[in-house]
C-alpha positions as CSV (number, residue, x, y, z in Angstrom):
1,M,121.3,69.4,107.9
2,A,118.9,72.0,106.5
3,D,115.2,71.3,106.9
4,Y,113.8,71.5,103.4
5,V,110.1,72.0,102.8
6,I,110.7,71.6,99.0
7,E,113.5,69.6,97.5
8,T,113.7,68.3,93.9
9,N,116.0,65.9,92.3
10,N,116.7,66.3,88.5
11,L,113.1,67.5,88.0
12,S,112.3,67.8,84.3
13,K,109.3,68.4,82.0
14,I,109.2,67.8,78.3
15,Y,106.4,69.0,76.0
16,S,106.5,67.8,72.4
17,K,110.3,67.2,72.6
18,N,110.7,70.7,74.1
19,R,112.5,70.4,77.5
20,V,110.9,73.4,79.3
21,V,112.3,72.3,82.7
22,D,115.7,70.6,82.7
23,S,117.0,68.6,85.7
24,V,116.1,71.2,88.4
25,N,117.5,70.6,91.8
26,M,115.7,73.0,94.1
27,H,116.1,73.5,97.9
28,V,113.5,75.6,99.8
29,E,114.3,75.8,103.5
30,K,111.7,75.8,106.1
31,G,110.6,79.3,107.2
32,K,112.4,81.1,104.3
33,I,111.1,83.1,101.4
34,Y,112.6,81.6,98.2
35,G,112.5,83.8,95.1
36,L,112.5,81.9,91.8
37,L,113.8,84.5,89.3
38,G,113.8,84.3,85.6
39,K,112.7,85.8,82.4
40,N,109.2,85.0,81.0
41,G,109.4,81.5,79.5
42,A,112.2,80.4,81.8
43,G,110.2,77.5,83.2
44,K,109.1,79.0,86.5
45,T,105.4,78.3,86.2
46,T,105.9,74.8,84.9
47,T,108.1,74.0,87.9
48,M,105.5,75.3,90.3
49,C,102.7,73.3,88.5
50,M,104.8,70.2,89.0
51,L,105.3,71.0,92.7
52,L,101.5,71.4,93.1
53,N,100.7,68.2,91.2
54,L,98.9,70.2,88.5
55,T,101.2,68.7,85.8
56,Y,103.2,65.5,86.0
57,P,107.0,65.5,85.7
58,S,108.6,63.8,82.8
59,S,111.4,62.7,85.1
60,G,112.9,63.4,88.5
61,D,111.6,63.5,92.0
62,I,109.8,66.0,94.2
63,Y,110.0,65.9,98.0
64,L,107.5,68.0,100.0
65,F,108.0,68.2,103.8
66,G,110.6,65.4,103.5
67,K,108.2,63.0,101.7
68,N,108.3,61.8,98.2
69,A,105.3,63.4,96.4
70,K,104.9,60.3,94.2
71,S,104.3,57.9,97.0
72,S,102.8,60.2,99.6
73,S,99.1,60.6,100.1
74,N,97.3,63.9,99.3
75,D,97.5,65.0,102.9
76,I,100.8,66.8,102.1
77,Y,99.0,69.0,99.6
78,S,96.6,70.1,102.3
79,K,99.6,71.9,103.9
80,I,100.1,74.0,100.8
81,G,98.4,77.2,99.6
82,S,98.9,78.6,96.1
83,I,98.2,81.1,93.4
84,I,98.9,80.0,89.9
85,E,97.7,82.6,87.4
86,T,94.9,85.1,88.3
87,P,92.6,83.9,91.2
88,G,89.0,83.5,90.3
89,F,86.2,85.1,92.4
90,Y,82.6,86.0,92.0
91,E,82.4,89.6,90.8
92,N,79.1,90.4,92.4
93,L,80.0,89.0,95.9
94,T,81.9,90.6,98.7
95,A,85.3,89.6,100.0
96,Y,83.7,87.9,102.9
97,E,81.1,86.1,100.8
98,N,83.8,84.8,98.4
99,L,85.9,83.4,101.2
100,K,82.7,81.9,102.8
101,I,82.0,79.9,99.7
102,I,85.6,78.6,99.6
103,A,85.4,77.6,103.3
104,K,82.1,75.8,102.9
105,I,83.5,73.8,99.9
106,R,86.4,72.8,102.1
107,G,84.0,72.0,105.0
108,D,85.7,74.3,107.5
109,Y,83.5,77.4,107.5
110,D,84.1,79.6,110.5
111,S,83.0,83.2,110.4
112,F,85.6,84.3,113.0
113,H,88.4,82.7,111.0
114,I,87.4,84.4,107.8
115,N,87.4,87.8,109.5
116,A,90.8,87.0,111.0
117,V,92.2,86.1,107.5
118,L,90.8,89.3,106.0
119,K,92.5,91.2,108.8
120,M,95.8,89.4,108.1
121,V,95.7,90.6,104.4
122,N,94.5,94.1,105.4
123,L,91.1,93.7,103.9
124,E,89.0,93.9,107.1
125,N,87.7,97.3,106.1
126,A,86.7,95.9,102.7
127,R,84.9,92.8,103.8
128,S,81.6,94.1,102.5
129,K,82.9,95.6,99.3
130,K,82.0,93.9,96.0
131,Y,84.9,92.1,94.3
132,R,84.2,94.0,91.1
133,D,85.1,97.2,92.9
134,F,88.5,96.0,94.1
135,S,91.8,97.4,92.9
136,L,94.2,94.9,91.4
137,G,96.3,95.0,94.6
138,M,93.2,94.2,96.6
139,K,92.3,91.3,94.3
140,Q,95.8,89.8,94.8
141,R,95.5,90.2,98.5
142,L,92.1,88.4,98.5
143,G,93.8,85.7,96.4
144,I,96.4,85.3,99.1
145,A,93.6,85.2,101.7
146,A,92.0,82.3,99.9
147,A,95.3,80.6,99.7
148,I,96.0,80.8,103.4
149,M,92.4,80.1,104.6
150,H,93.4,76.6,105.7
151,S,96.5,77.7,107.5
152,P,99.1,76.2,105.2
153,E,102.7,75.7,106.1
154,L,103.9,76.4,102.5
155,L,102.7,79.1,100.1
156,I,103.5,78.9,96.4
157,L,102.9,82.1,94.4
158,D,103.4,82.5,90.7
159,E,104.1,86.2,89.7
160,P,101.8,87.7,92.5
161,I,103.0,91.2,91.8
162,N,102.7,91.2,88.1
163,G,100.8,94.2,86.8
164,L,100.6,96.0,90.2
165,D,101.4,99.6,90.7
166,P,104.1,100.6,93.2
167,F,101.7,100.9,96.1
168,G,100.1,97.5,95.3
169,I,103.6,95.9,95.1
170,K,104.5,97.4,98.5
171,E,101.3,96.0,100.0
172,I,102.0,92.5,98.7
173,R,105.6,92.7,99.8
174,T,104.7,93.7,103.4
175,L,102.0,91.0,103.5
176,L,104.4,88.2,102.4
177,K,107.1,89.3,104.9
178,R,104.5,89.3,107.7
179,L,103.2,85.8,106.7
180,S,106.8,84.5,106.8
181,H,108.1,86.3,109.9
182,E,105.1,86.3,112.1
183,F,103.3,83.1,111.1
184,G,106.3,81.0,110.0
185,I,104.9,80.2,106.5
186,T,107.5,79.1,104.0
187,I,107.0,80.9,100.7
188,L,108.1,80.1,97.2
189,I,107.5,83.1,95.0
190,S,108.3,83.5,91.3
191,S,108.9,86.8,89.4
192,H,110.8,88.2,86.4
193,I,111.3,91.5,88.4
194,L,114.6,91.2,90.2
195,S,114.2,94.4,92.3
196,E,111.1,92.9,94.0
197,I,112.7,89.5,94.6
198,E,115.6,91.4,96.1
199,N,113.3,93.2,98.5
200,I,111.5,90.1,99.8
201,A,113.6,86.9,99.3
202,D,116.0,85.2,101.7
203,V,117.3,83.0,98.9
204,I,117.2,83.5,95.1
205,G,117.1,80.8,92.5
206,F,118.2,81.9,89.1
207,M,116.4,80.1,86.3
208,D,116.9,80.4,82.5
209,K,115.8,78.2,79.6
210,G,114.4,75.6,82.0
211,I,117.6,75.3,84.0
212,L,118.0,76.3,87.6
213,I,121.5,77.8,87.3
214,E,122.2,78.5,90.9
215,E,120.6,79.2,94.3
216,I,122.2,82.1,96.2
217,S,121.4,83.6,99.6
218,K,120.8,87.3,99.4
219,D,123.9,88.0,101.6
220,D,126.1,86.0,99.2
221,L,124.5,87.8,96.2
222,Y,125.6,91.2,97.5
223,N,129.1,89.9,98.0
224,R,129.3,88.9,94.4
225,L,128.3,92.2,92.9
226,N,131.0,93.5,90.6
227,K,132.8,96.8,91.6
228,Y,134.1,98.9,88.8
229,V,135.6,102.3,88.1
230,E,133.8,104.6,85.6
231,F,135.9,107.2,83.8
232,E,134.0,109.9,81.9
233,V,136.4,111.1,79.2
234,S,136.6,113.5,76.3
235,D,138.0,110.9,73.8
236,I,136.5,107.4,74.4
237,D,138.3,105.8,71.5
238,L,141.7,106.9,72.6
239,A,141.0,105.8,76.2
240,A,139.9,102.4,75.0
241,N,143.1,102.2,72.9
242,I,145.2,102.9,75.9
243,F,143.6,100.1,77.8
244,E,144.1,97.7,74.9
245,Q,147.8,98.7,74.7
246,L,148.0,97.6,78.4
247,E,146.6,94.2,77.2
248,L,143.2,94.8,78.8
249,K,140.3,93.2,76.9
250,Q,137.1,95.0,76.0
251,N,133.9,93.4,77.4
252,K,136.1,91.5,79.9
253,D,138.3,93.9,81.6
254,F,136.4,97.1,80.5
255,T,133.3,98.2,78.7
256,V,132.5,101.3,76.7
257,S,129.2,103.2,76.7
258,G,128.8,106.7,75.4
259,N,131.5,108.9,76.8
260,A,132.2,106.5,79.7
261,I,134.7,103.7,80.0
262,C,134.2,101.2,82.9
263,L,137.1,99.3,84.3
264,Y,136.3,96.0,86.1
265,T,139.8,94.7,86.8
266,H,142.9,96.3,88.4
267,L,140.8,98.8,90.3
268,E,143.7,99.6,92.6
269,L,145.5,101.1,89.6
270,R,142.8,103.6,88.8
271,D,145.0,106.6,89.7
272,K,147.7,105.5,87.3
273,F,145.1,104.9,84.5
274,N,143.8,108.4,85.2
275,A,147.3,109.9,84.9
276,L,147.8,108.0,81.6
277,F,144.6,109.5,80.2
278,V,145.7,113.0,81.2
279,N,149.2,112.6,79.8
280,A,147.6,111.5,76.5
281,G,145.6,114.7,76.3
282,I,142.3,113.2,77.3
283,D,140.1,115.3,79.6
284,V,138.9,113.2,82.5
285,R,135.6,114.8,83.6
286,K,134.7,112.2,86.3
287,V,136.1,109.2,88.1
288,N,133.6,107.2,90.0
289,L,134.0,104.0,92.0
290,C,130.8,102.1,91.4
291,E,129.0,98.8,92.2
292,E,126.8,97.0,89.7
293,N,123.1,96.8,90.7
294,L,121.2,93.6,90.8
295,E,119.7,94.0,87.4
296,E,123.2,94.3,85.9
297,F,124.3,91.3,87.9
298,F,121.3,89.2,86.7
299,T,122.0,90.1,83.1
300,R,125.7,89.2,83.4
301,F,124.9,86.1,85.4
302,I,122.5,84.8,82.8
303,S,124.7,85.7,79.8
304,N,127.7,83.8,81.4
305,N,125.7,80.6,82.0
């Protein structure tokens, strides 16, 4: 049996009769990076707020580290670090000074530990730099530093790469992989950017309109990508008509875009279809065997559910 750090049972949240999270059954396995993927407004942040006890569920159960969050003491939350929305720091203080304040509030101030955490997030050379002079990527890394100051077993991050440039995104990606692989921290990260979730997550949960549609391992996800044949032709209407005469249905068996017609079924017959086009007087400029990318898969997956 899998060892789940987070498990929910029909978790729901209703605001003014609006069901923003609808019967979510989530399973975050220990030591994994779980990517919660969905468009803005899909219910990702509300789900995370319920997991962190920042808002109370309308119904359903939350289990953290195998314990029911309703009946467990607050000690389970001491094992969790989080970033929900933009982290707040003092603009006129340095990275070290900001973390020192947080540590003293928690009652566990240790200069050596603060320096170690700054090194973990690659900010050791900026320990004396004022926060107001930080890049957005540096601010996000300091936010993660604050979230891991108490050595949590679970990290919950809501859109930590939002607004970052490609270099900043790469820095956060490298950091989170290191926290997971080297330090064994389980990570739940949300994003609406599929390509970044693809690059970091072991498991992806697809969320839309408050519903967690499915949880898919990255390996299984790649196996489910559609393959298709793309024909670039001189007469797209005639090519589509030939497919329809063969009882192939548009938007199911094939799609049309510009001067390209993409076939999703009967791929093994692509040579015969090519010959039919040529015999009908259609110039076939290109024939490509392709595979949909993850953005295309996500769009198709959401629209079909």
